C-alpha positions as CSV (number, residue, x, y, z in Angstrom):
1,M,-16.1,-7.8,37.2
2,E,-12.5,-8.4,38.0
3,V,-10.7,-6.3,40.6
4,H,-6.9,-6.2,40.6
5,V,-5.2,-4.6,43.6
6,L,-1.8,-3.7,42.2
7,A,-0.5,-1.6,45.1
8,S,-1.9,-0.4,48.5
9,G,0.0,1.5,51.1
10,S,2.3,4.5,51.8
11,D,4.6,3.4,48.9
12,G,1.8,3.8,46.4
13,N,-1.8,2.9,45.6
14,C,-3.4,1.5,42.5
15,T,-6.4,-0.7,41.8
16,V,-7.8,-1.7,38.4
17,I,-11.5,-2.7,38.0
18,K,-12.3,-4.5,34.8
19,N,-15.8,-4.9,33.5
20,D,-16.0,-7.1,30.4
21,D,-13.3,-5.8,28.0
22,E,-12.8,-2.4,29.6
23,A,-11.3,-1.2,32.8
24,V,-10.7,1.8,35.0
25,M,-7.7,2.5,37.2
26,V,-8.3,4.0,40.7
27,D,-5.2,6.1,41.6
28,A,-1.8,5.7,40.1
29,G,0.7,6.1,42.9
30,Y,3.7,4.1,41.7
31,N,6.0,5.1,38.9
32,C,4.8,4.2,35.4
33,K,7.4,1.4,34.8
34,T,6.4,-0.4,38.0
35,L,2.7,-0.1,37.3
36,C,3.1,-1.4,33.8
37,H,5.1,-4.4,35.2
38,L,2.4,-5.1,37.8
39,M,-0.3,-4.9,35.1
40,E,1.7,-7.4,33.1
41,L,1.9,-9.8,36.0
42,E,-1.8,-9.5,36.5
43,G,-2.5,-10.0,32.8
44,I,-4.0,-6.5,32.3
45,D,-3.7,-5.0,28.8
46,P,-3.0,-1.3,29.3
47,G,-5.1,-0.6,26.3
48,C,-8.3,-1.8,28.0
49,I,-8.0,1.0,30.6
50,K,-10.3,3.9,29.6
51,A,-9.9,6.2,32.6
52,V,-8.0,6.9,35.8
53,L,-10.1,7.9,38.8
54,V,-8.2,9.9,41.4
55,T,-9.2,9.9,45.0
56,H,-7.0,12.8,46.1
57,E,-3.8,14.6,45.3
58,H,-1.2,13.0,47.6
59,T,1.9,11.6,45.9
60,D,1.2,8.0,46.8
61,H,-2.0,8.2,44.7
62,V,-1.0,10.4,41.7
63,S,2.7,10.1,41.1
64,S,2.5,8.6,37.6
65,I,-0.6,10.3,36.2
66,R,1.4,12.6,34.0
67,V,3.6,9.8,32.6
68,L,0.7,7.4,32.1
69,N,-1.2,10.1,30.2
70,N,1.9,10.7,28.0
71,K,2.2,7.0,27.3
72,F,-1.4,5.9,27.0
73,G,-3.6,9.1,27.0
74,Y,-5.7,8.1,29.9
75,P,-8.3,10.7,30.9
76,V,-8.6,11.6,34.5
77,Y,-11.9,11.6,36.5
78,T,-11.7,13.7,39.7
79,T,-12.9,17.0,41.1
80,P,-11.5,20.2,39.4
81,A,-10.0,21.3,42.7
82,T,-8.1,17.9,43.1
83,F,-7.0,18.0,39.5
84,D,-5.5,21.4,40.0
85,A,-3.6,20.2,43.1
86,F,-1.1,17.8,41.4
87,D,1.1,17.5,38.3
88,H,-1.2,16.0,35.7
89,G,0.7,17.2,32.6
90,N,-1.7,17.7,29.7
91,A,-4.1,14.9,30.9
92,K,-7.8,15.5,30.0
93,L,-10.1,16.1,33.0
94,N,-13.6,14.6,33.2
95,P,-14.8,16.6,36.1
96,I,-16.9,15.1,38.8
97,V,-18.7,16.4,41.9
98,R,-18.3,14.7,45.2
99,G,-21.4,12.8,46.0
100,S,-22.4,12.5,42.3
101,T,-23.0,9.4,40.2
102,F,-21.6,8.9,36.7
103,E,-21.1,6.1,34.2
104,V,-17.8,4.7,32.9
105,C,-16.9,1.4,31.2
106,G,-20.4,0.1,31.7
107,M,-20.3,0.7,35.4
108,T,-22.3,3.1,37.6
109,V,-19.8,4.9,39.8
110,R,-20.7,6.8,43.0
111,S,-18.2,9.3,44.4
112,L,-18.2,9.2,48.2
113,P,-16.9,12.1,50.3
114,T,-14.1,11.0,52.7
115,S,-12.4,12.9,55.5
116,H,-8.7,13.4,54.8
117,D,-6.2,16.3,54.8
118,A,-6.6,16.9,51.1
119,V,-8.5,19.3,48.9
120,E,-11.6,17.2,48.1
121,P,-10.9,13.6,49.0
122,T,-13.2,11.0,47.4
123,A,-13.8,7.3,47.6
124,Y,-15.6,5.3,44.8
125,S,-18.2,2.6,44.6
126,F,-18.7,0.7,41.3
127,T,-21.8,-1.3,40.3
128,A,-22.3,-3.5,37.3
129,D,-24.6,-6.5,36.7
130,G,-25.9,-6.4,40.3
131,K,-22.4,-6.5,41.9
132,T,-20.9,-3.6,43.8
133,V,-17.2,-2.9,44.7
134,S,-16.3,0.0,47.0
135,I,-12.8,1.4,47.5
136,I,-12.6,3.4,50.7
137,T,-9.2,4.6,51.9
138,D,-7.4,7.7,53.3
139,T,-10.1,8.8,55.7
140,G,-10.0,9.6,59.4
141,I,-13.7,8.8,59.8
142,L,-16.1,6.8,57.8
143,T,-18.7,9.3,56.4
144,K,-22.3,8.2,56.1
145,P,-22.1,7.8,52.3
146,C,-19.1,5.5,52.8
147,Q,-21.0,3.5,55.5
148,D,-24.0,3.2,53.2
149,A,-21.7,1.9,50.4
150,L,-20.2,-0.7,52.6
151,R,-23.6,-2.1,53.5
152,V,-24.3,-2.9,49.8
153,S,-20.9,-3.9,48.7
154,D,-20.0,-7.4,47.5
155,L,-16.4,-6.5,47.8
156,A,-15.2,-3.8,50.3
157,I,-11.7,-2.5,49.9
158,L,-11.4,-0.7,53.2
159,E,-8.5,1.1,54.9
160,A,-6.8,-0.4,58.0
161,N,-3.8,1.9,58.1
162,Y,-2.3,1.5,61.5
163,D,-2.2,-0.4,64.8
164,N,-2.7,2.0,67.7
165,Q,0.1,0.5,69.9
166,M,2.6,0.3,67.0
167,L,2.0,4.0,66.2
168,S,2.3,5.0,69.8
169,D,5.6,3.1,70.2
170,N,7.1,4.3,67.0
171,P,10.1,6.5,67.9
172,L,10.6,7.8,64.4
173,Y,7.2,9.5,64.3
174,P,7.0,12.9,66.1
175,P,3.9,13.6,68.2
176,A,2.5,16.0,65.6
177,L,2.6,13.4,62.9
178,K,1.0,10.8,65.2
179,S,-1.8,13.3,66.0
180,R,-2.3,14.0,62.3
181,I,-2.6,10.3,61.5
182,R,-5.1,9.7,64.3
183,S,-7.2,12.8,63.6
184,D,-10.5,12.9,61.8
185,M,-8.6,14.1,58.7
186,G,-6.1,11.3,58.9
187,H,-6.4,7.5,58.6
188,L,-8.5,4.6,59.9
189,C,-6.8,2.3,62.4
190,N,-7.4,-1.4,62.6
191,T,-9.8,-1.0,65.5
192,D,-11.9,1.6,63.7
193,S,-12.0,-0.5,60.5
194,G,-13.2,-3.5,62.5
195,K,-15.9,-1.4,64.2
196,F,-17.2,-0.1,60.9
197,V,-17.1,-3.5,59.3
198,A,-19.2,-4.9,62.2
199,E,-21.7,-2.0,62.1
200,T,-22.3,-2.4,58.3
201,L,-22.7,-6.2,58.3
202,T,-25.6,-7.4,56.2
203,P,-26.8,-10.8,55.0
204,R,-25.0,-10.5,51.7
205,N,-21.8,-12.5,51.4
206,R,-19.4,-9.5,51.4
207,K,-15.7,-10.0,50.6
208,L,-13.3,-7.9,52.7
209,F,-10.0,-6.6,51.6
210,L,-7.9,-4.4,54.0
211,A,-6.0,-1.6,52.3
212,H,-3.4,1.1,52.8
213,L,-1.6,-0.7,55.6
214,S,1.3,1.2,57.0
215,R,4.6,-0.6,56.7
216,K,5.9,1.1,59.8
217,N,2.9,1.1,62.0
218,N,1.0,-2.1,61.1
219,T,1.3,-5.7,59.9
220,P,-1.0,-7.8,57.8
221,D,-1.4,-10.2,60.7
222,L,-2.3,-7.5,63.1
223,A,-4.8,-5.9,60.7
224,R,-6.6,-9.1,59.9
225,E,-6.6,-10.3,63.5
226,T,-8.1,-7.0,64.9
227,V,-10.8,-6.7,62.2
228,S,-11.7,-10.4,62.6
229,R,-12.0,-10.1,66.4
230,M,-14.2,-7.0,66.2
231,S,-16.4,-8.0,63.3
232,G,-16.7,-11.7,63.9
233,I,-15.6,-12.4,60.3
234,P,-13.2,-15.4,60.2
235,R,-9.6,-14.3,59.8
236,F,-9.1,-16.5,56.7
237,K,-11.9,-14.6,54.9
238,I,-10.1,-11.2,55.3
239,D,-7.4,-10.5,52.7
240,C,-4.7,-7.8,52.2
241,L,-1.4,-7.4,50.4
242,E,1.4,-9.0,52.3
243,Y,4.5,-7.2,50.9
244,K,5.6,-4.6,48.4
245,G,5.1,-6.0,44.9
246,D,2.4,-8.3,46.1
247,T,-0.9,-8.2,44.0
248,R,-4.4,-9.7,44.2
249,T,-7.2,-10.5,41.8
250,V,-10.8,-10.8,42.9
251,K,-13.3,-12.1,40.4
252,F,-17.1,-12.1,40.6
């Protein structure tokens, strides 16, 4: 498997998981032109993508679904309630149920319920050839299915959205917004991410990628340092995107 993190954060989110000659896209939260450019940089042929899996309906996860469908005809996998909550144009829905397991592109995919202020927010875990990749973002708490998925993941893409002190000190965020972010229906902070990483450590050599970092309430250095300190994982073994337009490829 190859995992290509094309975008991760409030500006937009998109990850492509390739298995042999086929791939799925998880979320499509940048405009279509930008996503196509990022795929080109990563050497991804848009024709190999067979589906877009949507985690939830917020704009930074679905903004280019309609245009991508018009251009490439990608079907959408998500719950019917989520599908009805955003502009998908005439995209075809392959309905899923949260907590279910299904097959796509030779991978077994588990949908994992998350806790976020969306209709039916979902994370995904992909398994092929004995390797497992989990993408878990946009959740105020880590549900038990998500914790279980972390334990068996060879690559965990886990949210570390904000630093507590930076959010507290941010004069541009009103108290109500800060409370929403910190709530059980909001996002994971660096400290919570580090705690969950520590609690789900197993003997397998798991790769860790921190995702959905806030550009206003976090920094890559703070996120890596906090998670490293709390989990005992060396800082240099924790990766994340450094800036807008940055991308990463992880191969197994």
